[in-house]
N, CA, C and O atoms as a DFTB+ gen file, in Angstrom:
424 C
 N C O
     1  1       0.868      -1.389       0.234
     2  2       0.071       0.231       0.094
     3  2       0.897       1.425      -0.234
     4  3       0.877       2.168      -1.215
     5  1       1.708       1.414       0.959
     6  2       2.782       2.461       0.632
     7  2       3.455       2.694      -0.790
     8  3       3.593       3.871      -1.123
     9  1       3.854       1.785      -1.597
    10  2       4.237       1.765      -2.704
    11  2       2.651       2.176      -3.760
    12  3       2.594       2.148      -4.990
    13  1       1.907       2.409      -3.125
    14  2       0.323       3.214      -4.111
    15  2       0.626       4.455      -3.719
    16  3       0.288       5.453      -4.356
    17  1       1.239       4.475      -2.721
    18  2       0.732       6.530      -2.309
    19  2       0.233       6.077      -0.842
    20  3      -0.491       6.969      -0.399
    21  1       0.290       5.608      -0.442
    22  2      -0.420       5.725       0.983
    23  2       0.597       6.072       1.863
    24  3       1.703       5.533       1.905
    25  1       0.033       7.381       2.874
    26  2       0.837       7.641       3.775
    27  2       1.275       7.347       5.405
    28  3       2.312       7.495       6.052
    29  1      -0.021       6.878       5.683
    30  2      -0.544       6.558       6.991
    31  2      -0.948       5.687       7.142
    32  3      -1.438       5.437       6.041
    33  1      -1.333       4.228       8.282
    34  2      -2.097       3.630       8.044
    35  2      -2.516       3.321       9.657
    36  3      -1.677       3.319      10.558
    37  1      -3.722       3.105       9.830
    38  2      -4.225       2.976      10.909
    39  2      -4.964       1.746      11.039
    40  3      -5.311       1.444       9.897
    41  1      -5.372       0.899      11.848
    42  2      -5.856      -0.208      12.406
    43  2      -7.303       0.295      13.226
    44  3      -7.098       0.915      14.269
    45  1      -8.619       0.092      12.866
    46  2      -9.679       0.458      13.515
    47  2      -9.773       0.313      14.901
    48  3     -10.732       0.757      15.530
    49  1      -8.844      -0.277      15.415
    50  2      -9.067      -0.975      16.917
    51  2      -8.906       0.118      17.844
    52  3      -9.405       0.383      18.937
    53  1      -7.817       0.838      16.866
    54  2      -7.589       2.304      17.685
    55  2      -8.882       3.220      18.234
    56  3      -9.105       3.739      19.328
    57  1      -9.779       3.175      16.732
    58  2     -10.674       3.889      16.821
    59  2     -11.839       2.908      18.118
    60  3     -12.600       3.516      18.871
    61  1     -11.753       1.854      18.107
    62  2     -12.854       0.771      18.773
    63  2     -12.251       1.280      20.626
    64  3     -12.832       1.017      21.679
    65  1     -10.977       2.026      20.438
    66  2     -10.687       1.896      21.637
    67  2     -11.056       3.435      22.389
    68  3     -11.063       3.711      23.589
    69  1     -11.322       4.205      21.333
    70  2     -11.957       5.469      21.378
    71  2     -13.447       5.376      21.649
    72  3     -13.988       6.211      22.375
    73  1     -14.096       4.427      21.112
    74  2     -15.429       4.489      21.055
    75  2     -15.859       3.965      22.289
    76  3     -16.985       4.215      22.720
    77  1     -14.907       3.132      22.999
    78  2     -15.210       2.392      24.467
    79  2     -15.309       3.415      25.261
    80  3     -16.310       3.700      25.919
    81  1     -13.924       4.217      25.227
    82  2     -13.809       5.282      26.143
    83  2     -14.985       6.084      26.063
    84  3     -15.378       6.234      27.220
    85  1     -15.824       6.740      25.174
    86  2     -16.357       7.489      24.953
    87  2     -18.053       6.867      25.447
    88  3     -18.867       7.599      26.010
    89  1     -18.253       5.796      25.190
    90  2     -19.390       5.138      25.359
    91  2     -19.650       5.158      27.328
    92  3     -20.672       5.428      27.959
    93  1     -18.436       4.805      27.765
    94  2     -18.375       4.805      29.017
    95  2     -18.790       6.517      29.664
    96  3     -19.793       6.796      30.321
    97  1     -17.929       7.261      29.332
    98  2     -18.206       8.337      29.519
    99  2     -19.386       9.059      29.148
   100  3     -19.706      10.000      29.874
   101  1     -20.103       8.783      28.132
   102  2     -21.171       9.235      27.724
   103  2     -22.546       8.555      29.080
   104  3     -23.208       9.301      29.802
   105  1     -22.650       6.712      29.067
   106  2     -23.067       6.294      30.067
   107  2     -23.450       7.077      31.671
   108  3     -24.476       7.247      32.329
   109  1     -21.430       7.544      31.889
   110  2     -21.531       7.952      33.029
   111  2     -22.573       9.614      33.166
   112  3     -23.458       9.912      33.968
   113  1     -22.111      10.218      32.280
   114  2     -22.351      11.540      32.252
   115  2     -23.680      12.159      32.060
   116  3     -24.039      13.300      32.349
   117  1     -24.377      11.140      31.488
   118  2     -25.773      11.187      31.112
   119  2     -26.874      10.238      31.932
   120  3     -28.090      10.180      32.115
   121  1     -25.763       9.597      32.273
   122  2     -27.253       8.429      33.256
   123  2     -27.754       7.494      32.781
   124  3     -28.573       6.787      33.367
   125  1     -27.224       7.273      31.274
   126  2     -27.831       6.158      30.577
   127  2     -28.022       4.956      31.065
   128  3     -27.179       4.582      31.881
   129  1     -28.905       4.218      30.801
   130  2     -29.250       3.009      31.837
   131  2     -29.176       1.828      30.521
   132  3     -28.886       0.702      30.926
   133  1     -29.364       1.926      29.241
   134  2     -29.593       1.311      28.333
   135  2     -28.925       1.916      26.795
   136  3     -29.118       2.999      26.241
   137  1     -28.145       0.834      26.416
   138  2     -27.507       1.869      25.234
   139  2     -27.242       0.642      24.582
   140  3     -26.781      -0.404      25.039
   141  1     -27.834       1.124      22.731
   142  2     -27.630       0.029      21.959
   143  2     -26.438       0.229      21.159
   144  3     -26.565       1.123      20.322
   145  1     -25.412      -0.305      21.183
   146  2     -23.804      -0.046      20.520
   147  2     -24.171      -0.162      19.150
   148  3     -24.965      -0.966      18.661
   149  1     -23.496       0.746      18.571
   150  2     -23.901       0.867      16.653
   151  2     -22.813       0.934      15.555
   152  3     -22.810       1.765      14.647
   153  1     -21.839      -0.088      15.752
   154  2     -20.466       0.297      15.038
   155  2     -20.880      -0.506      13.569
   156  3     -20.142      -0.454      12.585
   157  1     -22.298      -1.322      13.591
   158  2     -22.596      -1.938      12.401
   159  2     -24.110      -1.139      11.772
   160  3     -25.247      -1.145      12.246
   161  1     -23.616      -0.549      10.652
   162  2     -24.660       0.372      10.132
   163  2     -25.997      -0.740       9.540
   164  3     -27.163      -0.382       9.703
   165  1     -25.788      -1.605       9.101
   166  2     -26.970      -2.540       9.129
   167  2     -27.577      -2.833      10.605
   168  3     -28.782      -3.085      10.589
   169  1     -27.089      -2.842      11.600
   170  2     -28.529      -2.600      12.654
   171  2     -28.760      -1.261      12.653
   172  3     -29.912      -1.155      12.233
   173  1     -28.359      -0.253      12.864
   174  2     -28.905       0.885      12.701
   175  2     -29.933       1.112      11.657
   176  3     -31.065       1.518      11.922
   177  1     -29.488       0.827      10.402
   178  2     -30.760       1.180       9.324
   179  2     -32.114       0.450       9.692
   180  3     -33.264       0.794       9.420
   181  1     -31.597      -0.799      10.478
   182  2     -32.752      -1.800      10.552
   183  2     -33.716      -1.182      11.716
   184  3     -34.942      -1.291      11.727
   185  1     -32.935      -0.524      12.674
   186  2     -33.998      -0.274      13.593
   187  2     -34.682       1.557      13.338
   188  3     -35.587       2.282      13.750
   189  1     -33.432       1.582      12.318
   190  2     -34.510       3.688      11.754
   191  2     -35.641       2.707      11.126
   192  3     -36.785       3.069      11.397
   193  1     -35.538       1.580      10.369
   194  2     -36.543       1.422       9.603
   195  2     -37.543       0.937      10.071
   196  3     -38.612       1.461       9.761
   197  1     -37.538      -0.243      10.988
   198  2     -38.164      -1.199      11.607
   199  2     -38.659      -0.820      13.054
   200  3     -39.860      -0.746      13.312
   201  1     -37.767      -0.607      13.895
   202  2     -37.740      -0.468      15.080
   203  2     -37.464       1.112      15.543
   204  3     -36.529       1.407      16.287
   205  1     -38.282       1.962      15.073
   206  2     -37.893       3.600      15.297
   207  2     -38.348       3.954      16.922
   208  3     -38.101       5.046      17.434
   209  1     -39.024       2.886      17.609
   210  2     -39.497       2.966      19.104
   211  2     -38.197       2.670      20.212
   212  3     -38.294       2.504      21.427
   213  1     -36.964       2.665      19.368
   214  2     -35.662       2.006      19.824
   215  2     -34.430       3.324      19.704
   216  3     -33.512       3.451      20.514
   217  1     -34.580       3.904      18.939
   218  2     -34.092       4.821      18.251
   219  2     -33.235       5.896      19.022
   220  3     -32.211       6.367      18.527
   221  1     -33.714       6.259      20.269
   222  2     -33.234       6.848      21.733
   223  2     -32.426       5.793      22.483
   224  3     -31.663       6.254      23.332
   225  1     -32.439       4.809      22.375
   226  2     -31.122       3.678      22.833
   227  2     -30.175       3.543      21.984
   228  3     -29.161       2.933      22.324
   229  1     -30.297       4.066      20.733
   230  2     -29.130       3.980      20.044
   231  2     -27.866       4.485      20.674
   232  3     -28.307       5.225      21.554
   233  1     -26.785       4.519      20.737
   234  2     -25.485       4.909      21.576
   235  2     -25.425       6.259      20.812
   236  3     -25.433       6.324      19.583
   237  1     -25.367       7.314      21.627
   238  2     -24.867       8.471      20.641
   239  2     -23.575       8.661      20.313
   240  3     -23.107       9.792      20.174
   241  1     -22.747       7.354      20.129
   242  2     -21.396       7.714      20.258
   243  2     -21.154       7.112      18.475
   244  3     -22.010       6.444      17.897
   245  1     -19.798       7.536      17.829
   246  2     -20.062       7.268      16.509
   247  2     -19.254       5.886      16.283
   248  3     -18.767       5.564      17.367
   249  1     -18.969       5.059      15.389
   250  2     -18.795       4.051      15.282
   251  2     -16.965       3.673      14.937
   252  3     -16.326       4.290      14.085
   253  1     -16.512       2.807      15.605
   254  2     -15.222       2.812      15.741
   255  2     -14.495       3.424      14.684
   256  3     -13.697       4.318      14.968
   257  1     -14.699       2.980      13.209
   258  2     -14.147       3.780      11.871
   259  2     -14.482       5.072      11.806
   260  3     -13.697       5.741      11.134
   261  1     -15.453       5.698      12.314
   262  2     -16.006       7.095      12.261
   263  2     -15.059       7.800      13.947
   264  3     -14.985       8.968      14.328
   265  1     -14.672       6.948      14.380
   266  2     -14.099       8.095      15.834
   267  2     -12.496       7.779      15.376
   268  3     -11.590       8.526      15.747
   269  1     -12.267       6.685      14.598
   270  2     -10.391       7.039      14.044
   271  2     -10.569       7.813      13.053
   272  3      -9.491       8.400      12.959
   273  1     -11.539       8.355      11.901
   274  2     -11.326       9.060      10.970
   275  2     -11.928      10.614      11.624
   276  3     -11.998      11.656      10.973
   277  1     -12.289      10.456      12.942
   278  2     -12.831      12.294      13.724
   279  2     -11.161      12.257      14.465
   280  3     -10.492      13.291      14.476
   281  1     -10.710      11.167      14.960
   282  2      -9.043      11.067      15.193
   283  2      -7.817      11.607      14.680
   284  3      -6.837      12.140      15.200
   285  1      -8.257      11.226      13.164
   286  2      -7.287      11.424      12.270
   287  2      -7.373      12.512      11.764
   288  3      -6.456      12.882      11.032
   289  1      -8.450      13.319      11.989
   290  2      -8.721      14.611      10.892
   291  2      -8.265      15.518      12.608
   292  3      -7.199      16.132      12.578
   293  1      -8.597      15.531      13.167
   294  2      -8.972      16.291      14.587
   295  2      -7.850      16.642      15.367
   296  3      -7.586      17.730      15.878
   297  1      -6.988      15.185      15.405
   298  2      -5.816      15.019      16.658
   299  2      -4.717      14.730      15.864
   300  3      -3.715      15.251      16.355
   301  1      -4.456      14.056      14.737
   302  2      -3.567      13.905      14.587
   303  2      -2.962      14.355      12.779
   304  3      -2.168      13.828      12.000
   305  1      -3.898      15.655      12.730
   306  2      -3.674      16.589      11.501
   307  2      -3.918      15.612      10.341
   308  3      -3.850      16.295       9.320
   309  1      -4.079      14.796      10.137
   310  2      -4.048      14.220       8.637
   311  2      -5.156      14.938       7.665
   312  3      -6.366      15.161       7.704
   313  1      -4.154      15.154       6.849
   314  2      -5.491      16.044       5.568
   315  2      -5.371      15.067       4.151
   316  3      -5.979      15.434       3.146
   317  1      -4.713      14.052       4.135
   318  2      -4.825      13.635       3.046
   319  2      -6.412      12.792       2.791
   320  3      -7.260      12.655       3.672
   321  1      -6.518      12.345       1.507
   322  2      -7.957      11.398       1.587
   323  2      -7.761      10.193       2.566
   324  3      -6.694       9.606       2.742
   325  1      -9.106       9.877       3.255
   326  2      -8.965       8.680       3.908
   327  2      -9.499       7.148       3.333
   328  3     -10.386       7.283       2.490
   329  1      -9.267       6.243       3.516
   330  2      -9.807       5.118       2.833
   331  2      -9.810       4.095       4.028
   332  3      -9.082       4.287       5.002
   333  1     -10.552       3.122       3.947
   334  2     -10.806       2.252       4.772
   335  2     -11.087       0.523       4.127
   336  3     -12.087       0.218       3.478
   337  1     -10.264      -0.185       4.390
   338  2     -10.227      -1.509       4.044
   339  2     -11.041      -2.074       5.064
   340  3     -10.878      -1.982       6.281
   341  1     -12.121      -2.794       4.309
   342  2     -13.220      -3.645       5.622
   343  2     -13.772      -4.390       4.379
   344  3     -13.797      -4.103       3.182
   345  1     -14.346      -5.799       5.336
   346  2     -14.894      -6.609       4.515
   347  2     -16.464      -6.654       4.460
   348  3     -17.260      -7.364       3.845
   349  1     -16.583      -5.698       5.273
   350  2     -18.381      -5.420       5.345
   351  2     -18.954      -4.315       4.349
   352  3     -18.501      -3.172       4.291
   353  1     -20.211      -4.889       3.424
   354  2     -20.630      -4.528       2.697
   355  2     -21.370      -2.986       3.299
   356  3     -21.270      -1.839       2.863
   357  1     -22.078      -3.509       4.400
   358  2     -23.078      -2.385       5.319
   359  2     -22.066      -1.015       5.445
   360  3     -22.494       0.139       5.482
   361  1     -20.662      -1.397       5.502
   362  2     -20.477       0.317       5.902
   363  2     -20.457       0.970       4.375
   364  3     -19.862       2.044       4.284
   365  1     -20.882       0.581       3.509
   366  2     -20.729       1.059       2.110
   367  2     -21.968       1.975       2.365
   368  3     -21.509       2.921       1.724
   369  1     -23.220       2.458       2.811
   370  2     -23.808       3.017       3.124
   371  2     -23.387       4.143       4.092
   372  3     -24.130       5.102       3.883
   373  1     -22.810       4.318       4.722
   374  2     -22.122       4.895       5.651
   375  2     -21.037       5.344       4.808
   376  3     -21.220       6.540       4.579
   377  1     -20.167       4.992       4.340
   378  2     -18.808       5.566       3.504
   379  2     -19.648       7.018       2.855
   380  3     -19.361       8.186       3.117
   381  1     -20.851       6.481       1.862
   382  2     -21.300       7.193       1.043
   383  2     -21.987       8.719       1.686
   384  3     -21.993       9.807       1.109
   385  1     -22.524       8.404       3.009
   386  2     -23.159       9.274       3.195
   387  2     -22.173      10.187       3.836
   388  3     -22.436      11.385       3.939
   389  1     -20.844       9.598       4.352
   390  2     -19.964      11.187       4.517
   391  2     -18.964      11.309       3.928
   392  3     -17.977      11.950       4.290
   393  1     -19.152      10.525       2.655
   394  2     -18.672      11.411       1.266
   395  2     -17.273      10.362       1.693
   396  3     -16.428      11.130       1.232
   397  1     -16.591       9.401       2.132
   398  2     -15.224       8.537       2.755
   399  2     -15.148       7.009       1.566
   400  3     -15.963       6.111       1.356
   401  1     -13.787       7.293       1.005
   402  2     -13.840       6.238       0.425
   403  2     -13.822       4.483       1.152
   404  3     -13.289       4.333       2.252
   405  1     -14.187       3.766       0.721
   406  2     -13.907       2.319       1.290
   407  2     -14.121       1.488       0.128
   408  3     -14.960       1.511      -0.772
   409  1     -12.600       0.351       0.537
   410  2     -12.521      -0.972      -0.151
   411  2     -12.876      -2.028       0.407
   412  3     -12.182      -2.348       1.371
   413  1     -14.017      -2.931       0.055
   414  2     -14.520      -3.793       0.717
   415  2     -13.418      -4.999      -0.215
   416  3     -13.343      -5.211      -1.425
   417  1     -12.488      -5.765       1.236
   418  2     -11.959      -6.768       0.864
   419  2     -12.414      -7.708       1.044
   420  3     -12.389      -7.843       2.267
   421  1     -13.011      -8.817       0.467
   422  2     -13.575     -10.448       0.228
   423  2     -12.489     -11.389       0.950
   424  3     -12.630     -12.612       0.942
């Protein structure tokens, strides 16, 4: 990937650490009793379409992928294009919404 022009590589597990910290902070600060984690766009999409009554239970925290991207832009000052390698076709909708490139590896 470096030979193709990639300047920096992060593992999304880094974003998972950020997400876990943010979940714990949101639960404590907001006194949340029930939180549905939402790293999976397919689950969020399902709830938005078929179980709207529990939308308020969705975590107010971004997915690990998004936490990684936010960290790269805000704290690591990465200005290059960001692309994610993922085997998950469900993330395609999210990538389109936030105008980010995604590469699905099967």
